[in-house]
LUMBA-58494 format. One line per field, with one value per atom (N, C-alpha, C): residue in three letters; atom name; x, y, z; chain. Coordinates in pm, whole numbers. Example, Ala and Ser with C-alpha at 12.3 -4.5 7.8 and 13.67 -1.06 7.14 Angstrom:
2
rest [ALA / ALA / ALA / SER / SER / SER]
atom [N / CA / C / N / CA / C]
x [1319 / 1230 / 1320 / 1285 / 1367 / 1290]
y [-569 / -450 / -330 / -225 / -106 / 3]
z [780 / 780 / 780 / 708 / 714 / 787]
kette [A / A / A / A / A / A]
// end
This chain:
141
rest [UNK / UNK / UNK / UNK / UNK / UNK / UNK / UNK / UNK / UNK / UNK / UNK / UNK / UNK / UNK / UNK / UNK / UNK / UNK / UNK / UNK / UNK / UNK / UNK / UNK / UNK / UNK / UNK / UNK / UNK / UNK / UNK / UNK / UNK / UNK / UNK / UNK / UNK / UNK / UNK / UNK / UNK / UNK / UNK / UNK / UNK / UNK / UNK / UNK / UNK / UNK / UNK / UNK / UNK / UNK / UNK / UNK / UNK / UNK / UNK / UNK / UNK / UNK / UNK / UNK / UNK / UNK / UNK / UNK / UNK / UNK / UNK / UNK / UNK / UNK / UNK / UNK / UNK / UNK / UNK / UNK / UNK / UNK / UNK / UNK / UNK / UNK / UNK / UNK / UNK / UNK / UNK / UNK / UNK / UNK / UNK / UNK / UNK / UNK / UNK / UNK / UNK / UNK / UNK / UNK / UNK / UNK / UNK / UNK / UNK / UNK / UNK / UNK / UNK / UNK / UNK / UNK / UNK / UNK / UNK / UNK / UNK / UNK / UNK / UNK / UNK / UNK / UNK / UNK / UNK / UNK / UNK / UNK / UNK / UNK / UNK / UNK / UNK / UNK / UNK / UNK / UNK / UNK / UNK / UNK / UNK / UNK / UNK / UNK / UNK / UNK / UNK / UNK / UNK / UNK / UNK / UNK / UNK / UNK / UNK / UNK / UNK / UNK / UNK / UNK / UNK / UNK / UNK / UNK / UNK / UNK / UNK / UNK / UNK / UNK / UNK / UNK / UNK / UNK / UNK / UNK / UNK / UNK / UNK / UNK / UNK / UNK / UNK / UNK / UNK / UNK / UNK / UNK / UNK / UNK / UNK / UNK / UNK / UNK / UNK / UNK / UNK / UNK / UNK / UNK / UNK / UNK / UNK / UNK / UNK / UNK / UNK / UNK / UNK / UNK / UNK / UNK / UNK / UNK / UNK / UNK / UNK / UNK / UNK / UNK / UNK / UNK / UNK / UNK / UNK / UNK / UNK / UNK / UNK / UNK / UNK / UNK / UNK / UNK / UNK / UNK / UNK / UNK / UNK / UNK / UNK / UNK / UNK / UNK / UNK / UNK / UNK / UNK / UNK / UNK / UNK / UNK / UNK / UNK / UNK / UNK / UNK / UNK / UNK / UNK / UNK / UNK / UNK / UNK / UNK / UNK / UNK / UNK / UNK / UNK / UNK / UNK / UNK / UNK / UNK / UNK / UNK / UNK / UNK / UNK / UNK / UNK / UNK / UNK / UNK / UNK / UNK / UNK / UNK / UNK / UNK / UNK / UNK / UNK / UNK / UNK / UNK / UNK / UNK / UNK / UNK / UNK / UNK / UNK / UNK / UNK / UNK / UNK / UNK / UNK / UNK / UNK / UNK / UNK / UNK / UNK / UNK / UNK / UNK / UNK / UNK / UNK / UNK / UNK / UNK / UNK / UNK / UNK / UNK / UNK / UNK / UNK / UNK / UNK / UNK / UNK / UNK / UNK / UNK / UNK / UNK / UNK / UNK / UNK / UNK / UNK / UNK / UNK / UNK / UNK / UNK / UNK / UNK / UNK / UNK / UNK / UNK / UNK / UNK / UNK / UNK / UNK / UNK / UNK / UNK / UNK / UNK / UNK / UNK / UNK / UNK / UNK / UNK / UNK / UNK / UNK / UNK / UNK / UNK / UNK / UNK / UNK / UNK / UNK / UNK / UNK / UNK / UNK / UNK / UNK / UNK / UNK / UNK / UNK / UNK / UNK / UNK / UNK / UNK / UNK / UNK / UNK / UNK / UNK / UNK / UNK / UNK / UNK / UNK / UNK / UNK / UNK / UNK / UNK / UNK / UNK / UNK / UNK]
atom [N / CA / C / N / CA / C / N / CA / C / N / CA / C / N / CA / C / N / CA / C / N / CA / C / N / CA / C / N / CA / C / N / CA / C / N / CA / C / N / CA / C / N / CA / C / N / CA / C / N / CA / C / N / CA / C / N / CA / C / N / CA / C / N / CA / C / N / CA / C / N / CA / C / N / CA / C / N / CA / C / N / CA / C / N / CA / C / N / CA / C / N / CA / C / N / CA / C / N / CA / C / N / CA / C / N / CA / C / N / CA / C / N / CA / C / N / CA / C / N / CA / C / N / CA / C / N / CA / C / N / CA / C / N / CA / C / N / CA / C / N / CA / C / N / CA / C / N / CA / C / N / CA / C / N / CA / C / N / CA / C / N / CA / C / N / CA / C / N / CA / C / N / CA / C / N / CA / C / N / CA / C / N / CA / C / N / CA / C / N / CA / C / N / CA / C / N / CA / C / N / CA / C / N / CA / C / N / CA / C / N / CA / C / N / CA / C / N / CA / C / N / CA / C / N / CA / C / N / CA / C / N / CA / C / N / CA / C / N / CA / C / N / CA / C / N / CA / C / N / CA / C / N / CA / C / N / CA / C / N / CA / C / N / CA / C / N / CA / C / N / CA / C / N / CA / C / N / CA / C / N / CA / C / N / CA / C / N / CA / C / N / CA / C / N / CA / C / N / CA / C / N / CA / C / N / CA / C / N / CA / C / N / CA / C / N / CA / C / N / CA / C / N / CA / C / N / CA / C / N / CA / C / N / CA / C / N / CA / C / N / CA / C / N / CA / C / N / CA / C / N / CA / C / N / CA / C / N / CA / C / N / CA / C / N / CA / C / N / CA / C / N / CA / C / N / CA / C / N / CA / C / N / CA / C / N / CA / C / N / CA / C / N / CA / C / N / CA / C / N / CA / C / N / CA / C / N / CA / C / N / CA / C / N / CA / C / N / CA / C / N / CA / C / N / CA / C / N / CA / C / N / CA / C / N / CA / C / N / CA / C / N / CA / C / N / CA / C / N / CA / C / N / CA / C / N / CA / C / N / CA / C / N / CA / C / N / CA / C / N / CA / C / N / CA / C / N / CA / C / N / CA / C / N / CA / C / N / CA / C / N / CA / C]
x [-1852 / -1873 / -1998 / -2071 / -2194 / -2165 / -2254 / -2238 / -2237 / -2159 / -2145 / -2268 / -2332 / -2447 / -2407 / -2457 / -2431 / -2518 / -2463 / -2542 / -2625 / -2723 / -2805 / -2720 / -2622 / -2533 / -2453 / -2406 / -2330 / -2419 / -2542 / -2635 / -2660 / -2682 / -2703 / -2578 / -2462 / -2336 / -2308 / -2339 / -2302 / -2409 / -2522 / -2633 / -2591 / -2499 / -2455 / -2366 / -2317 / -2230 / -2305 / -2428 / -2502 / -2560 / -2526 / -2573 / -2717 / -2788 / -2923 / -2924 / -2805 / -2797 / -2712 / -2738 / -2663 / -2535 / -2422 / -2294 / -2269 / -2196 / -2160 / -2053 / -2033 / -1929 / -1793 / -1769 / -1640 / -1623 / -1729 / -1721 / -1697 / -1762 / -1741 / -1597 / -1547 / -1410 / -1313 / -1341 / -1255 / -1252 / -1367 / -1371 / -1283 / -1286 / -1204 / -1056 / -1022 / -882 / -833 / -919 / -882 / -856 / -939 / -918 / -786 / -747 / -615 / -506 / -513 / -412 / -416 / -535 / -548 / -489 / -513 / -460 / -308 / -248 / -102 / -54 / -122 / -85 / -84 / -182 / -198 / -159 / -88 / -54 / 29 / 107 / 190 / 104 / -10 / -101 / -143 / -181 / -224 / -109 / 8 / 126 / 166 / 140 / 175 / 62 / -38 / -147 / -249 / -250 / -345 / -464 / -533 / -641 / -754 / -793 / -903 / -866 / -746 / -702 / -691 / -642 / -631 / -769 / -866 / -1001 / -1062 / -1036 / -1089 / -1030 / -900 / -836 / -892 / -911 / -969 / -1111 / -1186 / -1324 / -1325 / -1235 / -1229 / -1197 / -1106 / -1064 / -1153 / -1242 / -1325 / -1472 / -1521 / -1657 / -1764 / -1746 / -1847 / -1859 / -1747 / -1748 / -1801 / -1756 / -1797 / -1948 / -2004 / -2146 / -2240 / -2195 / -2282 / -2267 / -2151 / -2124 / -2050 / -2115 / -2044 / -1991 / -2061 / -2011 / -1888 / -1887 / -1771 / -1652 / -1677 / -1572 / -1514 / -1600 / -1556 / -1476 / -1524 / -1450 / -1311 / -1303 / -1172 / -1083 / -1142 / -1068 / -1002 / -1076 / -1029 / -954 / -924 / -852 / -922 / -1055 / -1131 / -1194 / -1162 / -1209 / -1132 / -1199 / -1131 / -1183 / -1155 / -1192 / -1343 / -1420 / -1566 / -1607 / -1536 / -1564 / -1556 / -1450 / -1433 / -1537 / -1571 / -1674 / -1809 / -1839 / -1964 / -1962 / -1849 / -1837 / -1858 / -1802 / -1820 / -1967 / -2037 / -2181 / -2256 / -2217 / -2281 / -2259 / -2140 / -2113 / -2203 / -2224 / -2311 / -2456 / -2497 / -2631 / -2641 / -2538 / -2536 / -2540 / -2478 / -2477 / -2604 / -2687 / -2808 / -2786 / -2671 / -2641 / -2705 / -2734 / -2796 / -2901 / -2999 / -3093 / -3039 / -3082 / -3038 / -3074 / -3186 / -3227 / -3132 / -3091 / -2997 / -2862 / -2816 / -2688 / -2696 / -2807 / -2825 / -2823 / -2887 / -2889 / -2748 / -2672 / -2535 / -2446 / -2453 / -2366 / -2413 / -2543 / -2595 / -2547 / -2551 / -2504 / -2354 / -2278 / -2133 / -2102 / -2168 / -2142 / -2189 / -2302 / -2349 / -2243 / -2197 / -2097 / -1964 / -1934 / -1808 / -1814 / -1929 / -1934 / -2014 / -2125 / -2214 / -2153 / -2100 / -2043 / -1934 / -1857 / -1749 / -1803 / -1915 / -1978 / -2034 / -2097 / -2156 / -2047 / -1937 / -1829 / -1730 / -1754 / -1670 / -1523 / -1506 / -1372 / -1364 / -1244 / -1225 / -1250 / -1319 / -1338 / -1206 / -1193 / -1068 / -1051 / -927 / -904 / -927 / -976 / -1001 / -884 / -856 / -750 / -791 / -698 / -726 / -748 / -799 / -819 / -688 / -581 / -452 / -400 / -410 / -363 / -443 / -574 / -659 / -630 / -618 / -590 / -454 / -357 / -222 / -221 / -294 / -297 / -379 / -471 / -558 / -507 / -403 / -352 / -222]
y [-1313 / -1438 / -1506 / -1569 / -1637 / -1766 / -1801 / -1923 / -2044 / -2141 / -2265 / -2352 / -2389 / -2479 / -2607 / -2719 / -2846 / -2859 / -2916 / -2943 / -3069 / -3095 / -3214 / -3341 / -3340 / -3455 / -3479 / -3371 / -3383 / -3434 / -3389 / -3436 / -3585 / -3627 / -3770 / -3849 / -3802 / -3869 / -3874 / -3767 / -3757 / -3794 / -3846 / -3872 / -3962 / -4051 / -4139 / -4065 / -3948 / -3872 / -3763 / -3736 / -3627 / -3676 / -3606 / -3641 / -3596 / -3671 / -3629 / -3571 / -3545 / -3488 / -3361 / -3276 / -3151 / -3179 / -3146 / -3168 / -3059 / -3094 / -2997 / -2902 / -2792 / -2697 / -2764 / -2848 / -2919 / -3012 / -3080 / -3171 / -3094 / -2979 / -2897 / -2846 / -2800 / -2751 / -2864 / -2984 / -3099 / -3129 / -3117 / -3139 / -3038 / -2914 / -2810 / -2837 / -2886 / -2918 / -3034 / -3131 / -3241 / -3187 / -3091 / -3031 / -2953 / -2894 / -2828 / -2925 / -3046 / -3147 / -3187 / -3198 / -3230 / -3119 / -2996 / -2882 / -2886 / -2920 / -2933 / -3050 / -3160 / -3283 / -3261 / -3186 / -3169 / -3030 / -2954 / -2816 / -2809 / -2911 / -2912 / -2907 / -2974 / -2968 / -2824 / -2755 / -2615 / -2527 / -2547 / -2467 / -2489 / -2609 / -2640 / -2609 / -2536 / -2494 / -2601 / -2708 / -2818 / -2801 / -2690 / -2652 / -2755 / -2806 / -2903 / -3030 / -3081 / -3201 / -3175 / -3056 / -3016 / -3020 / -2959 / -2955 / -3095 / -3179 / -3316 / -3397 / -3383 / -3455 / -3409 / -3278 / -3227 / -3278 / -3282 / -3332 / -3478 / -3559 / -3702 / -3724 / -3644 / -3663 / -3593 / -3508 / -3428 / -3433 / -3554 / -3569 / -3519 / -3541 / -3497 / -3344 / -3277 / -3130 / -3083 / -3144 / -3104 / -3118 / -3230 / -3255 / -3194 / -3176 / -3125 / -2975 / -2922 / -2779 / -2727 / -2729 / -2692 / -2549 / -2456 / -2318 / -2306 / -2377 / -2377 / -2442 / -2553 / -2619 / -2521 / -2452 / -2359 / -2243 / -2186 / -2077 / -2122 / -2241 / -2290 / -2325 / -2382 / -2413 / -2287 / -2177 / -2050 / -1964 / -2020 / -1948 / -1819 / -1825 / -1705 / -1714 / -1819 / -1825 / -1723 / -1660 / -1566 / -1588 / -1495 / -1511 / -1520 / -1475 / -1487 / -1633 / -1723 / -1867 / -1910 / -1871 / -1910 / -1842 / -1720 / -1650 / -1720 / -1766 / -1838 / -1974 / -2042 / -2168 / -2146 / -2038 / -2007 / -1985 / -1914 / -1894 / -2026 / -2113 / -2244 / -2324 / -2316 / -2385 / -2332 / -2201 / -2142 / -2188 / -2203 / -2256 / -2399 / -2479 / -2619 / -2633 / -2539 / -2542 / -2481 / -2421 / -2357 / -2217 / -2160 / -2024 / -1918 / -1954 / -1863 / -1941 / -1868 / -1929 / -1903 / -1981 / -1952 / -1810 / -1761 / -1624 / -1521 / -1541 / -1449 / -1452 / -1571 / -1584 / -1517 / -1537 / -1476 / -1323 / -1271 / -1125 / -1074 / -1147 / -1106 / -1103 / -1208 / -1213 / -1109 / -1089 / -986 / -848 / -819 / -689 / -673 / -779 / -774 / -748 / -821 / -802 / -664 / -618 / -484 / -381 / -389 / -293 / -303 / -421 / -440 / -378 / -387 / -348 / -221 / -201 / -91 / 47 / 78 / 212 / 244 / 142 / 164 / 181 / 117 / 133 / 274 / 322 / 456 / 562 / 543 / 642 / 618 / 511 / 477 / 454 / 388 / 352 / 200 / 150 / 5 / -40 / -153 / -204 / -254 / -256 / -308 / -454 / -493 / -630 / -725 / -844 / -948 / -1045 / -1109 / -1210 / -1324 / -1373 / -1488 / -1610 / -1714 / -1842 / -1889 / -1887 / -1934 / -1850 / -1717 / -1628 / -1649 / -1657 / -1674 / -1806 / -1913 / -2046 / -2048 / -1987 / -1982 / -1905 / -1796 / -1713 / -1775 / -1863 / -1920 / -2053 / -2109 / -2237 / -2221]
z [-8359 / -8428 / -8374 / -8460 / -8424 / -8348 / -8255 / -8177 / -8269 / -8231 / -8309 / -8290 / -8398 / -8398 / -8469 / -8420 / -8486 / -8609 / -8715 / -8834 / -8810 / -8896 / -8881 / -8892 / -8980 / -8994 / -8866 / -8805 / -8682 / -8567 / -8565 / -8462 / -8478 / -8601 / -8628 / -8591 / -8634 / -8605 / -8456 / -8386 / -8246 / -8146 / -8192 / -8100 / -7985 / -8007 / -7898 / -7798 / -7833 / -7744 / -7666 / -7703 / -7639 / -7508 / -7401 / -7267 / -7248 / -7165 / -7129 / -6988 / -6933 / -6799 / -6803 / -6708 / -6695 / -6619 / -6677 / -6610 / -6506 / -6402 / -6300 / -6354 / -6284 / -6323 / -6324 / -6226 / -6219 / -6337 / -6377 / -6492 / -6621 / -6637 / -6757 / -6759 / -6645 / -6640 / -6672 / -6625 / -6654 / -6803 / -6870 / -7015 / -7088 / -7043 / -7106 / -7080 / -6961 / -6931 / -7019 / -7044 / -7133 / -7273 / -7315 / -7447 / -7450 / -7336 / -7329 / -7368 / -7314 / -7343 / -7491 / -7547 / -7689 / -7776 / -7737 / -7813 / -7814 / -7702 / -7697 / -7781 / -7770 / -7842 / -7994 / -8044 / -8189 / -8239 / -8158 / -8197 / -8325 / -8350 / -8472 / -8598 / -8595 / -8710 / -8735 / -8629 / -8641 / -8690 / -8631 / -8667 / -8813 / -8866 / -9004 / -9102 / -9056 / -9144 / -9175 / -9100 / -9122 / -9027 / -9043 / -8952 / -8948 / -9063 / -9068 / -8993 / -9014 / -8943 / -8793 / -8757 / -8616 / -8550 / -8615 / -8560 / -8551 / -8651 / -8650 / -8535 / -8511 / -8400 / -8266 / -8252 / -8127 / -8109 / -8217 / -8212 / -8168 / -8224 / -8190 / -8043 / -7989 / -7850 / -7749 / -7797 / -7706 / -7747 / -7774 / -7826 / -7730 / -7601 / -7505 / -7508 / -7507 / -7513 / -7648 / -7755 / -7890 / -7910 / -7870 / -7897 / -7793 / -7671 / -7566 / -7543 / -7574 / -7556 / -7678 / -7795 / -7918 / -7919 / -7857 / -7854 / -7767 / -7655 / -7567 / -7638 / -7705 / -7783 / -7885 / -7958 / -8062 / -8003 / -7893 / -7830 / -7788 / -7731 / -7686 / -7806 / -7908 / -8030 / -8086 / -8084 / -8140 / -8038 / -7921 / -7815 / -7775 / -7767 / -7731 / -7592 / -7515 / -7378 / -7296 / -7201 / -7112 / -6971 / -6883 / -6743 / -6725 / -6822 / -6814 / -6798 / -6863 / -6852 / -6706 / -6636 / -6497 / -6407 / -6439 / -6361 / -6376 / -6497 / -6520 / -6450 / -6453 / -6380 / -6230 / -6179 / -6037 / -6004 / -6091 / -6069 / -6076 / -6169 / -6180 / -6053 / -5995 / -5868 / -5757 / -5754 / -5652 / -5670 / -5794 / -5821 / -5770 / -5800 / -5757 / -5605 / -5535 / -5388 / -5328 / -5412 / -5363 / -5310 / -5337 / -5292 / -5380 / -5505 / -5602 / -5681 / -5731 / -5826 / -5966 / -6064 / -6202 / -6246 / -6201 / -6237 / -6178 / -6052 / -5989 / -6061 / -6094 / -6165 / -6301 / -6370 / -6501 / -6490 / -6387 / -6366 / -6337 / -6257 / -6224 / -6348 / -6428 / -6546 / -6649 / -6659 / -6749 / -6710 / -6581 / -6532 / -6558 / -6532 / -6555 / -6703 / -6792 / -6935 / -6982 / -6929 / -6962 / -6923 / -6798 / -6749 / -6825 / -6874 / -6947 / -7086 / -7153 / -7294 / -7324 / -7261 / -7301 / -7278 / -7160 / -7143 / -7246 / -7282 / -7379 / -7520 / -7548 / -7679 / -7692 / -7586 / -7587 / -7597 / -7523 / -7525 / -7638 / -7716 / -7830 / -7790 / -7675 / -7629 / -7619 / -7617 / -7607 / -7463 / -7446 / -7310 / -7254 / -7123 / -7067 / -7107 / -7128 / -7171 / -7054 / -7087 / -6988 / -6995 / -6884 / -6886 / -6976 / -7053 / -7137 / -7049 / -7109 / -7039 / -6977 / -7057 / -7010 / -6894 / -6906 / -6800 / -6672 / -6686 / -6569 / -6501 / -6579 / -6524 / -6455 / -6519 / -6462 / -6330 / -6322 / -6201 / -6089 / -6122 / -6019 / -5965 / -6025 / -5976 / -5902]
kette [A / A / A / A / A / A / A / A / A / A / A / A / A / A / A / A / A / A / A / A / A / A / A / A / A / A / A / A / A / A / A / A / A / A / A / A / A / A / A / A / A / A / A / A / A / A / A / A / A / A / A / A / A / A / A / A / A / A / A / A / A / A / A / A / A / A / A / A / A / A / A / A / A / A / A / A / A / A / A / A / A / A / A / A / A / A / A / A / A / A / A / A / A / A / A / A / A / A / A / A / A / A / A / A / A / A / A / A / A / A / A / A / A / A / A / A / A / A / A / A / A / A / A / A / A / A / A / A / A / A / A / A / A / A / A / A / A / A / A / A / A / A / A / A / A / A / A / A / A / A / A / A / A / A / A / A / A / A / A / A / A / A / A / A / A / A / A / A / A / A / A / A / A / A / A / A / A / A / A / A / A / A / A / A / A / A / A / A / A / A / A / A / A / A / A / A / A / A / A / A / A / A / A / A / A / A / A / A / A / A / A / A / A / A / A / A / A / A / A / A / A / A / A / A / A / A / A / A / A / A / A / A / A / A / A / A / A / A / A / A / A / A / A / A / A / A / A / A / A / A / A / A / A / A / A / A / A / A / A / A / A / A / A / A / A / A / A / A / A / A / A / A / A / A / A / A / A / A / A / A / A / A / A / A / A / A / A / A / A / A / A / A / A / A / A / A / A / A / A / A / A / A / A / A / A / A / A / A / A / A / A / A / A / A / A / A / A / A / A / A / A / A / A / A / A / A / A / A / A / A / A / A / A / A / A / A / A / A / A / A / A / A / A / A / A / A / A / A / A / A / A / A / A / A / A / A / A / A / A / A / A / A / A / A / A / A / A / A / A / A / A / A / A / A / A / A / A / A / A / A / A / A / A / A / A / A / A / A / A / A / A / A / A / A / A / A / A / A / A / A / A / A / A / A / A / A / A / A / A / A / A / A / A / A / A / A / A / A / A / A / A / A / A]
// end
């Protein structure tokens, strides 16, 4: 699936919500945890087939995540976050502490994703499954 991009109308509507600063890994993770609570709060809408209303309620309660990290919002909305999210947050923390440069972190995640997908594409086999966001979060707490 293609990354979620904001439309011009959404950009205009959300300009007051768009941050001009880079959030820390902890702040990004906190935004996703808040969205977890919203997903639970409005799950009945989704279960009853009211997908548009469900998405609108999540958008209203998670404006910072929606407008500043639209792809992350979309992945979480669609329950497609997995342990890669936590691995990337961990790398971001290392960058923040000065343990890694952004280039080193990018190389590490690139190598990891290459090893996860390319050999399986060449051999035409399924890659090993990754822990879902929920499984990873449950196992790490």
